[in-house]
C-alpha positions as CSV (number, residue, x, y, z in Angstrom):
1,M,-56.8,46.6,-9.6
2,N,-60.2,45.6,-8.2
3,V,-62.3,42.5,-9.2
4,G,-64.7,44.4,-11.4
5,L,-62.0,46.2,-13.4
6,T,-60.3,42.8,-13.6
7,T,-63.3,41.3,-15.1
8,L,-63.8,44.0,-17.7
9,V,-60.1,43.9,-18.6
10,F,-60.5,40.3,-19.3
11,S,-63.6,40.6,-21.2
12,A,-61.8,43.3,-23.3
13,V,-58.9,41.2,-24.1
14,T,-61.1,38.1,-24.9
15,I,-63.3,40.2,-27.4
16,S,-60.4,42.0,-29.0
17,C,-58.6,38.6,-29.6
18,L,-61.6,36.6,-30.9
19,H,-62.6,39.7,-32.9
20,T,-59.1,39.9,-34.5
21,A,-58.1,36.2,-34.8
22,T,-61.4,34.9,-36.3
23,G,-61.6,37.5,-39.0
24,P,-59.0,36.6,-41.9
25,D,-59.7,40.2,-43.2
26,H,-57.8,41.5,-40.1
27,Y,-54.5,39.7,-41.4
28,L,-54.8,38.3,-44.8
29,P,-54.6,41.2,-46.9
30,F,-51.4,42.4,-45.2
31,I,-49.8,39.1,-45.8
32,V,-50.6,39.0,-49.5
33,L,-49.7,42.7,-50.0
34,S,-46.3,42.1,-48.5
35,R,-45.6,39.0,-50.3
36,S,-46.9,40.3,-53.8
37,R,-45.0,43.7,-53.3
38,K,-42.1,42.3,-51.5
39,W,-42.5,44.7,-48.6
40,K,-39.7,44.9,-46.1
41,L,-40.9,43.6,-42.6
42,S,-40.8,47.0,-41.3
43,K,-43.3,48.3,-43.8
44,T,-45.6,45.4,-43.3
45,I,-45.5,46.1,-39.7
46,L,-46.1,49.7,-40.3
47,W,-49.4,49.2,-42.4
48,T,-50.6,46.4,-40.0
49,V,-50.1,48.8,-37.0
50,L,-51.6,51.8,-38.7
51,C,-54.7,50.0,-39.7
52,G,-55.1,48.5,-36.4
53,F,-55.1,51.8,-34.6
54,G,-57.6,53.0,-37.3
55,H,-59.7,49.9,-36.5
56,I,-59.5,50.8,-32.9
57,F,-60.3,54.5,-33.3
58,S,-63.7,53.9,-34.9
59,S,-64.3,51.5,-32.2
60,V,-63.5,53.8,-29.2
61,L,-65.7,56.6,-30.9
62,I,-68.6,54.2,-30.9
63,G,-67.6,53.0,-27.3
64,L,-67.7,56.8,-25.9
65,L,-71.1,56.9,-26.8
66,G,-71.5,54.3,-24.0
67,V,-69.5,56.0,-21.7
68,L,-71.6,59.4,-22.3
69,L,-74.8,57.3,-21.8
70,G,-73.6,55.8,-18.5
71,W,-72.3,59.0,-17.4
72,Q,-75.6,60.9,-17.8
73,L,-77.5,58.1,-16.0
74,S,-75.1,58.3,-13.2
75,K,-76.1,61.8,-12.5
76,L,-79.6,60.8,-11.7
77,T,-80.3,60.8,-8.0
78,W,-82.3,57.7,-7.8
79,F,-79.7,55.8,-9.9
80,Q,-77.0,56.6,-7.5
81,D,-78.7,54.5,-4.7
82,V,-78.9,51.3,-6.8
83,R,-76.2,52.0,-9.3
84,G,-74.0,49.1,-8.5
85,N,-76.7,46.4,-9.0
86,L,-78.5,48.3,-12.0
87,S,-75.2,49.0,-13.9
88,G,-74.6,45.1,-13.6
89,W,-78.2,44.5,-15.1
90,C,-77.6,46.9,-17.7
91,L,-74.4,45.3,-18.7
92,L,-76.0,41.8,-18.7
93,G,-79.0,43.3,-20.7
94,F,-76.5,44.6,-23.4
95,G,-74.7,41.4,-23.6
96,V,-77.8,39.2,-24.1
97,I,-79.3,41.6,-26.8
98,Y,-75.9,41.6,-28.5
99,L,-75.8,37.9,-28.2
100,L,-79.2,37.4,-29.8
101,W,-78.4,40.0,-32.4
102,G,-75.0,38.3,-33.2
103,L,-77.1,34.9,-33.4
104,R,-79.6,36.4,-35.7
105,Q,-76.9,37.7,-38.1
106,A,-75.4,34.5,-38.5
107,W,-78.6,32.9,-39.2
108,L,-80.0,35.6,-41.8
109,N,-76.6,35.3,-43.5
110,K,-76.1,39.0,-43.9
111,P,-73.6,40.3,-46.3
112,H,-69.9,40.5,-44.9
113,K,-66.7,41.6,-46.6
114,H,-64.3,39.0,-48.2
115,F,-61.0,39.4,-50.1
116,D,-60.0,37.5,-53.3
117,V,-56.4,36.9,-53.9
118,Y,-55.4,36.5,-57.8
119,G,-52.4,35.0,-59.0
120,D,-50.6,38.3,-59.8
121,G,-50.8,39.1,-56.2
122,D,-53.5,41.6,-56.6
123,I,-56.5,41.7,-53.8
124,Y,-59.9,42.6,-54.3
125,V,-62.5,43.3,-51.6
126,Y,-66.4,42.5,-52.1
127,E,-69.5,42.2,-50.1
128,H,-71.4,39.0,-50.4
129,K,-73.7,36.4,-48.7
130,H,-72.6,32.6,-48.5
131,G,-73.3,31.0,-51.7
132,E,-73.9,34.3,-53.5
133,I,-72.2,35.0,-56.9
134,V,-70.3,38.1,-56.9
135,Y,-69.4,39.7,-60.4
136,P,-66.0,41.3,-61.1
137,Q,-67.5,44.7,-61.4
138,N,-68.6,44.4,-57.9
139,R,-64.9,44.2,-56.6
140,V,-62.7,46.7,-55.3
141,K,-58.9,46.5,-55.8
142,V,-57.3,46.8,-52.5
143,T,-54.4,49.1,-51.8
144,P,-52.9,50.2,-48.5
145,W,-54.9,53.0,-48.1
146,I,-58.2,51.5,-49.2
147,L,-57.3,48.9,-46.4
148,F,-56.8,51.5,-44.1
149,A,-60.3,53.2,-44.7
150,I,-62.0,49.6,-44.5
151,F,-60.4,49.3,-40.8
152,V,-61.5,52.5,-39.9
153,M,-65.0,52.1,-40.8
154,G,-65.3,48.7,-39.3
155,P,-65.6,49.1,-35.4
156,S,-65.9,46.3,-32.8
157,E,-69.4,47.0,-31.1
158,P,-68.9,44.9,-27.9
159,L,-66.8,47.6,-26.5
160,V,-69.9,49.7,-26.2
161,P,-71.1,48.0,-23.1
162,L,-68.0,47.6,-21.4
163,L,-67.6,51.4,-21.5
164,F,-71.2,51.9,-20.6
165,Y,-70.5,50.0,-17.3
166,S,-67.5,52.2,-16.6
167,G,-69.5,55.4,-17.4
168,T,-72.2,54.4,-14.8
169,H,-69.4,54.4,-12.2
170,R,-68.0,57.9,-13.5
171,S,-64.5,56.0,-13.5
172,G,-62.3,57.7,-15.8
173,L,-59.5,55.1,-14.9
174,E,-61.7,52.2,-16.1
175,V,-62.4,53.9,-19.4
176,V,-58.5,54.8,-19.7
177,V,-57.7,51.1,-18.8
178,L,-60.2,49.3,-21.1
179,I,-59.3,51.5,-24.2
180,T,-55.6,51.0,-23.6
181,V,-56.1,47.0,-23.0
182,F,-58.4,46.9,-26.1
183,A,-56.1,48.9,-28.3
184,I,-52.9,46.9,-27.3
185,T,-54.5,43.5,-27.6
186,T,-55.9,44.2,-30.9
187,V,-52.8,45.6,-32.6
188,I,-50.6,42.6,-30.9
189,T,-53.1,39.9,-32.2
190,M,-53.0,41.5,-35.8
191,L,-49.3,41.6,-35.7
192,A,-49.1,38.1,-34.6
193,M,-51.4,36.6,-37.5
194,V,-49.6,38.7,-39.9
195,L,-46.0,37.7,-39.0
196,I,-47.0,33.9,-38.7
197,G,-48.6,34.2,-42.3
198,C,-45.7,36.1,-43.6
199,Y,-43.2,33.4,-42.2
200,G,-45.4,30.7,-44.1
201,Y,-47.1,28.9,-41.2
202,A,-50.4,27.7,-41.7
203,I,-53.3,30.0,-40.2
204,I,-56.0,28.3,-38.2
205,K,-59.1,28.1,-40.5
206,T,-61.8,30.3,-38.8
207,D,-64.5,30.8,-41.7
208,K,-67.1,29.2,-39.3
209,L,-66.2,31.1,-36.3
210,E,-66.0,34.4,-38.3
211,R,-69.8,34.1,-39.0
212,Y,-70.4,33.8,-35.3
213,V,-68.0,36.6,-34.2
214,H,-70.7,38.9,-33.1
215,A,-72.6,36.3,-31.2
216,I,-69.3,35.2,-29.4
217,G,-68.7,38.9,-28.4
218,G,-72.2,39.1,-26.9
219,A,-71.6,36.0,-25.1
220,V,-68.4,37.3,-23.5
221,V,-70.4,40.5,-22.4
222,T,-73.3,38.4,-21.1
223,L,-71.0,36.3,-18.8
224,C,-69.3,39.4,-17.7
225,G,-72.7,40.7,-16.7
226,V,-73.8,37.4,-15.0
227,G,-70.5,37.6,-12.9
228,M,-71.4,41.3,-12.0
229,V,-74.9,40.7,-10.9
230,F,-75.0,37.1,-9.4
231,L,-71.2,36.5,-8.4
232,G,-70.4,39.6,-6.9
233,W,-67.4,40.2,-9.5
């Protein structure tokens, strides 16, 4: 594995771990549903893995747009002479833009999903801003299939610039490796957090980190771009 691919893989692992571990919505609903409905461990694992791959599927679909964009760009004659340097700059630019967008999202306090757990074991999902009152009629009761739909519709955007970079190299190997690593890391992290919670251990409080998850993802991509452009990764 060359240095560039190693850097991309490290970025994919870091992004998928942070994106999953800092979002309680990635594991808390499974823990509560498992306990309240007295699921067997196998059923808990099944739904966690199913929702995990649903989440990855939407991320990959968006990421493949980045591959297509990079692939088309790589066909241009002028780009072929400078693509090593220019693709690194593009990755850096993507990272900086995503970092700034993530910081803006955190600053503007955009609506985000939350889950409420009631004493009878029911879970309700809703969108709100910090400090905003949510009325009962605005909450939706969570079932396993609703949970699956939520995960499918919630992609991880930082995968896009990484796959774009591989697209500019027209490297099918890089694309396959990145998608595989991202998928495996995401599902393993989800399973780890769910199993830790099911066995009664305290989950690290990540409320503050959750608000900055997009900014953190942008920072990781930016660091990767800096390494590609200035450090010869």
